[in-house]
C-alpha positions as semicolon CSV with decimal commas, in nm:
position;residue;x (nm);y (nm);z (nm)
1;M;9,552;11,244;11,184
2;R;9,323;11,433;10,977
3;I;9,384;11,396;10,607
4;I;9,274;11,727;10,461
5;E;9,349;11,626;10,072
6;K;9,500;11,394;9,848
7;N;9,628;11,417;9,490
8;L;9,799;11,125;9,411
9;R;9,848;11,230;9,044
10;N;10,091;11,486;9,158
11;G;10,187;11,280;9,462
12;I;10,057;11,521;9,734
13;V;9,846;11,471;10,054
14;K;9,786;11,724;10,270
15;L;9,734;11,654;10,663
16;Q;9,684;11,799;11,022
17;V;9,872;11,672;11,302
18;E;9,634;11,586;11,599
19;T;9,815;11,357;11,814
20;L;10,171;11,257;11,939
21;D;10,132;10,944;11,755
22;D;10,076;11,126;11,445
23;L;10,434;11,246;11,483
24;W;10,547;10,934;11,505
25;A;10,398;10,779;11,180
26;L;10,505;11,105;10,966
27;F;10,845;11,013;11,092
28;N;10,802;10,649;10,959
29;V;10,630;10,798;10,640
30;I;10,871;11,114;10,538
31;N;11,162;10,992;10,352
32;R;11,472;11,180;10,208
33;G;11,406;11,349;9,911
34;D;11,038;11,418;9,950
35;V;10,916;11,788;9,985
36;V;10,745;11,878;10,315
37;Y;10,549;12,213;10,304
38;A;10,460;12,389;10,639
39;R;10,401;12,737;10,807
40;T;10,726;12,818;10,981
41;T;10,961;13,133;11,059
42;R;11,263;13,244;10,971
43;E;11,480;13,508;11,004
44;V;11,552;13,707;10,684
45;K;11,650;14,077;10,632
46;V;11,355;14,322;10,479
47;G;11,559;14,593;10,312
48;E;11,920;14,597;10,250
49;G;12,109;14,704;10,545
50;S;11,821;14,641;10,750
51;E;11,863;14,390;11,077
52;G;11,694;14,046;11,056
53;R;11,347;13,955;11,167
54;R;11,180;13,651;11,221
55;L;10,881;13,627;10,980
56;P;10,619;13,386;10,940
57;M;10,607;13,221;10,598
58;V;10,515;12,884;10,438
59;L;10,823;12,688;10,306
60;G;10,866;12,376;10,110
61;V;11,175;12,206;10,207
62;R;11,318;11,872;10,022
63;V;11,398;11,659;10,284
64;E;11,755;11,557;10,397
65;G;11,705;11,420;10,742
66;I;11,421;11,386;10,998
67;E;11,455;11,388;11,404
68;Y;11,218;11,251;11,650
69;Q;11,282;11,194;12,012
70;E;11,055;10,922;12,164
71;F;10,730;11,113;12,352
72;S;10,847;11,454;12,256
73;N;10,624;11,692;12,103
74;K;10,777;11,803;11,771
75;L;10,893;11,659;11,490
76;R;11,180;11,835;11,308
77;V;11,229;11,796;10,928
78;K;11,574;11,917;10,803
79;G;11,668;11,987;10,425
80;V;11,662;12,281;10,158
81;V;11,405;12,504;10,066
82;V;11,303;12,450;9,715
83;D;10,969;12,682;9,732
84;G;10,877;12,963;9,932
85;P;10,862;13,379;9,917
86;E;11,086;13,461;9,625
87;D;11,113;13,813;9,797
88;Y;11,336;13,651;10,103
89;G;11,600;13,510;9,891
90;V;11,525;13,167;10,135
91;R;11,526;12,905;9,824
92;G;11,857;12,683;9,808
93;K;11,908;12,785;10,192
94;H;11,914;12,506;10,436
95;H;11,572;12,509;10,686
96;T;11,412;12,282;10,944
97;L;11,078;12,243;10,986
98;S;10,949;12,200;11,373
99;L;10,618;11,998;11,348
100;G;10,390;11,968;11,625
101;L;10,020;11,911;11,723
102;G;9,761;12,095;11,506
103;D;10,005;12,207;11,257
104;V;9,886;12,137;10,877
105;I;10,169;11,987;10,656
106;T;10,181;11,896;10,261
107;I;10,392;11,559;10,156
108;V;10,501;11,571;9,809
109;K;10,671;11,217;9,681
110;E;10,734;11,110;9,348
111;K;10,512;10,814;9,440
112;W;10,334;10,712;9,740
113;S;10,363;10,339;9,822
114;D;10,047;10,135;9,910
115;F;10,157;10,066;10,254
116;E;10,242;10,457;10,346
117;L;9,890;10,571;10,209
118;D;9,759;10,264;10,410
119;Y;9,931;10,335;10,707
120;I;9,841;10,733;10,733
121;E;9,469;10,646;10,651
122;K;9,444;10,372;10,958
123;L;9,618;10,667;11,162
124;A;9,332;10,907;11,064
125;V;9,107;10,681;11,293
126;K;9,134;10,794;11,645
127;K;9,314;10,523;11,844
128;Q;9,250;10,484;12,218
129;K;9,513;10,552;12,452
130;V;9,478;10,401;12,789
131;L;9,617;10,499;13,163
132;I;9,734;10,179;13,344
133;V;9,733;10,254;13,714
134;L;9,919;9,980;13,932
135;V;9,860;10,018;14,296
136;D;9,860;9,778;14,630
137;S;9,887;9,898;14,989
138;E;10,238;10,049;14,970
139;D;10,350;10,143;14,585
140;A;10,175;10,262;14,297
141;C;10,242;10,351;13,919
142;A;10,126;10,522;13,639
143;A;10,159;10,417;13,257
144;V;9,987;10,533;12,950
145;L;9,950;10,301;12,659
146;A;9,962;10,452;12,346
147;E;10,027;10,369;11,967
148;Q;10,420;10,452;12,016
149;G;10,449;10,252;12,344
150;V;10,442;10,235;12,719
151;K;10,517;10,573;12,853
152;Y;10,589;10,541;13,247
153;V;10,470;10,894;13,385
154;W;10,426;10,836;13,764
155;E;10,554;10,633;14,035
156;R;10,552;10,625;14,409
157;S;10,651;10,397;14,731
158;S;10,506;10,457;15,076
159;N;10,679;10,352;15,406
160;M;10,332;10,240;15,551
161;P;10,313;10,185;15,964
162;S;10,245;9,846;16,089
163;K;9,904;9,717;16,064
164;L;9,948;9,645;16,453
165;Y;9,912;10,058;16,498
166;S;9,559;10,044;16,335
167;F;9,476;10,413;16,353
168;D;9,850;10,512;16,195
169;Y;9,779;10,260;15,920
170;E;9,434;10,358;15,795
171;S;9,550;10,693;15,793
172;A;9,871;10,623;15,601
173;L;9,663;10,432;15,336
174;R;9,389;10,695;15,288
175;E;9,637;10,945;15,215
176;H;9,828;10,694;14,999
177;I;9,487;10,623;14,809
178;E;9,427;11,007;14,763
179;E;9,780;11,065;14,641
180;V;9,723;10,814;14,393
181;V;9,362;10,909;14,275
182;A;9,493;11,259;14,246
183;S;9,789;11,189;14,015
184;S;9,539;10,950;13,849
185;L;9,284;11,250;13,746
186;H;9,602;11,487;13,653
187;I;9,717;11,238;13,387
188;I;9,369;11,171;13,254
189;S;9,315;11,546;13,198
190;S;9,663;11,606;13,079
191;E;9,706;11,330;12,845
192;K;9,382;11,315;12,724
193;V;9,338;10,948;12,783
194;D;9,008;10,708;12,638
195;A;9,009;10,478;12,934
196;V;9,161;10,354;13,259
197;I;9,277;10,022;13,388
198;V;9,331;9,984;13,775
199;A;9,547;9,705;13,895
200;G;9,682;9,543;14,187
201;P;9,715;9,253;14,393
202;G;9,439;9,353;14,635
203;E;9,178;9,546;14,746
204;V;9,338;9,896;14,727
205;K;9,267;9,922;14,337
206;N;8,898;9,880;14,417
207;A;8,916;10,195;14,630
208;V;9,108;10,355;14,369
209;K;8,883;10,256;14,096
210;S;8,601;10,392;14,280
211;K;8,747;10,722;14,370
212;I;8,884;10,836;14,030
213;A;8,534;10,704;13,892
214;E;8,355;10,976;14,108
215;K;8,545;11,269;13,914
216;A;8,606;11,108;13,602
217;S;8,362;11,016;13,305
218;L;8,566;10,764;13,118
219;P;8,546;10,384;13,115
220;I;8,755;10,213;13,417
221;Y;8,828;9,851;13,426
222;V;8,976;9,629;13,714
223;D;9,256;9,386;13,689
224;T;9,435;9,162;13,901
225;T;9,798;9,162;13,909
226;S;10,089;9,036;14,149
227;T;10,226;9,371;14,211
228;G;10,131;9,747;14,259
229;S;10,457;9,844;14,130
230;C;10,564;9,933;13,748
231;S;10,708;9,604;13,689
232;G;10,316;9,514;13,686
233;V;10,258;9,689;13,385
234;K;10,360;9,401;13,179
235;E;10,113;9,168;13,337
236;V;9,822;9,407;13,260
237;L;9,951;9,415;12,877
238;N;9,940;9,045;12,875
239;R;9,576;9,010;12,990
240;D;9,243;8,999;12,799
241;V;9,129;9,352;12,941
242;A;9,405;9,553;12,775
243;K;9,367;9,401;12,487
244;K;8,984;9,443;12,474
245;I;9,028;9,781;12,507
246;A;9,338;9,894;12,340
247;Q;9,321;9,608;12,069
248;E;9,384;9,849;11,770
249;L;9,728;9,974;11,925
250;A;10,030;9,861;11,745
251;L;10,254;9,735;12,038
252;L;9,968;9,474;12,173
253;K;9,947;9,339;11,811
254;A;10,309;9,295;11,769
255;G;10,322;9,145;12,134
256;E;10,034;8,886;12,005
257;I;10,219;8,843;11,696
258;I;10,617;8,795;11,874
259;E;10,456;8,502;12,099
260;E;10,316;8,332;11,820
261;F;10,605;8,348;11,617
262;K;10,795;8,235;11,915
263;E;10,577;7,934;11,956
264;L;10,611;7,843;11,569
265;L;11,018;7,885;11,602
266;V;11,018;7,567;11,818
267;K;10,708;7,381;11,707
268;D;10,673;7,441;11,329
269;H;10,992;7,690;11,201
270;E;10,848;7,650;10,846
271;L;10,571;7,841;10,896
272;I;10,783;8,148;11,011
273;S;11,049;8,402;10,819
274;Y;11,267;8,631;11,000
275;G;11,577;8,844;10,875
276;L;11,512;9,106;10,575
277;G;11,621;8,862;10,323
278;N;11,401;8,587;10,409
279;V;11,089;8,775;10,464
280;Y;11,099;8,977;10,162
281;N;11,155;8,626;9,956
282;A;10,807;8,519;10,145
283;A;10,664;8,859;10,084
284;V;10,719;8,874;9,713
285;I;10,536;8,495;9,666
286;G;10,238;8,607;9,891
287;A;10,339;8,367;10,176
288;V;10,370;8,645;10,468
289;K;9,981;8,657;10,691
290;K;10,127;8,866;10,962
291;L;10,468;9,086;10,953
292;V;10,621;9,270;11,206
293;V;10,913;9,556;11,166
294;V;11,083;9,819;11,350
295;D;11,061;10,169;11,247
296;E;11,465;10,196;11,218
297;L;11,457;10,010;10,904
298;L;11,238;10,226;10,736
299;R;11,483;10,502;10,774
300;S;11,824;10,251;10,700
301;P;12,102;10,465;10,545
302;N;12,145;10,200;10,346
303;E;11,992;10,257;10,032
304;E;11,926;9,876;9,901
305;E;11,830;9,774;10,277
306;R;11,577;10,056;10,275
307;R;11,462;9,925;9,891
308;L;11,410;9,599;9,994
309;V;11,203;9,664;10,332
310;Y;10,954;9,907;10,119
311;E;10,905;9,634;9,826
312;T;10,870;9,382;10,161
313;L;10,602;9,631;10,290
314;N;10,406;9,665;9,970
315;A;10,461;9,314;9,874
316;A;10,260;9,198;10,218
317;Y;9,982;9,500;10,202
318;S;9,888;9,430;9,867
319;R;9,799;9,066;9,969
320;R;9,633;9,214;10,291
321;A;9,888;9,062;10,560
322;E;9,853;9,244;10,868
323;V;10,150;9,456;10,873
324;V;10,272;9,630;11,239
325;I;10,541;9,884;11,242
326;I;10,690;9,922;11,602
327;P;10,956;10,177;11,787
328;G;11,278;9,978;11,802
329;K;11,339;10,136;12,099
330;S;11,050;9,956;12,299
331;D;11,070;9,589;12,453
332;I;10,902;9,414;12,164
333;G;11,129;9,616;11,922
334;A;11,425;9,483;12,082
335;E;11,305;9,130;12,071
336;V;11,223;9,195;11,679
337;L;11,550;9,347;11,609
338;G;11,706;9,044;11,767
339;F;11,568;8,840;11,462
340;G;11,709;9,112;11,223
341;G;11,469;9,387;11,274
342;V;11,151;9,215;11,084
343;I;10,956;8,896;11,136
344;A;10,674;8,696;10,971
345;I;10,426;8,468;11,022
346;N;10,346;8,283;10,707
347;R;10,016;8,127;10,550
348;F;10,183;7,828;10,397
349;K;10,512;7,618;10,499
350;L;10,750;7,797;10,285
351;Q;11,000;7,548;10,184
352;L;10,723;7,334;10,052
353;N;10,585;7,606;9,857
354;I;10,884;7,766;9,720
355;E;10,959;7,413;9,539
356;E;10,645;7,456;9,393
357;F;10,650;7,791;9,302
358;E;10,942;7,735;9,115
359;K;10,760;7,459;8,921
360;N;10,514;7,664;8,770
């Protein structure tokens, strides 16, 4: 995401969409009632009695709804046109802006919250996208780790001949490796990844790593897992090599936080909060140190719930808490939803400090 202009006195932020992760970020930031400006096309009648033509124009749309499908390449912003060319009578009409990679958009809010500004400014710094290749002598899987989550893009399973027939086996293994390498190189190019992790239980991963390195000039890491199938992706995500090269990605952060949260839930539950009401109470007194919230809460149809979410996020940001927003549809998001959609690790034992706070 590239921030082109900020005029907070007038509530204006102008930016350019550079990655699919940017679209997901905008999905979390654009709210009902905001005005979004973007170049679009609309069918209009140029003269009376003439046939309609679709013309390019810049429209400002007051947002009534927003749609985003995971890993799609478009964000659809629906609403009523409040600004546009006067000649075509488009004001007051409904219109949908379809936003994609490369688009320049302007968002106008009555007031930008601290968390919204911090969120898009962090996204203005490019984050790494990592290709994970799982492989063994029979199976293979490729997944891309990005801010949105894990995207499984390719899978292969081979019926290998017995090792007793060494020639047939070696030939089939070479073919298997070549196909894994070819698919990996295609994904590296199409997904524009920054690094690759090749993992698996045996020596095949090393052969795959070497052949990818011959064709692709980017960092390639090797790790060990119990399987070469897609079920090994979670193993990779839990290991140090993934954390080292993708430590800024939200899902890895959230995974570490929820593991700490679950440990404290058993050992010292006064150091955690969960559920919107409890986390809000902790945030406003400065107790929250780490916070994970699923994106669905930011767009809750319940106005009071939405207000509490934003006040919780702002209170946490203002006290420099680590705040992570994740998709509710991800595996980690599903875990957080089980605790009400928001969890927090606190700086101090809340029960004791709340009593002291009320005395002062």
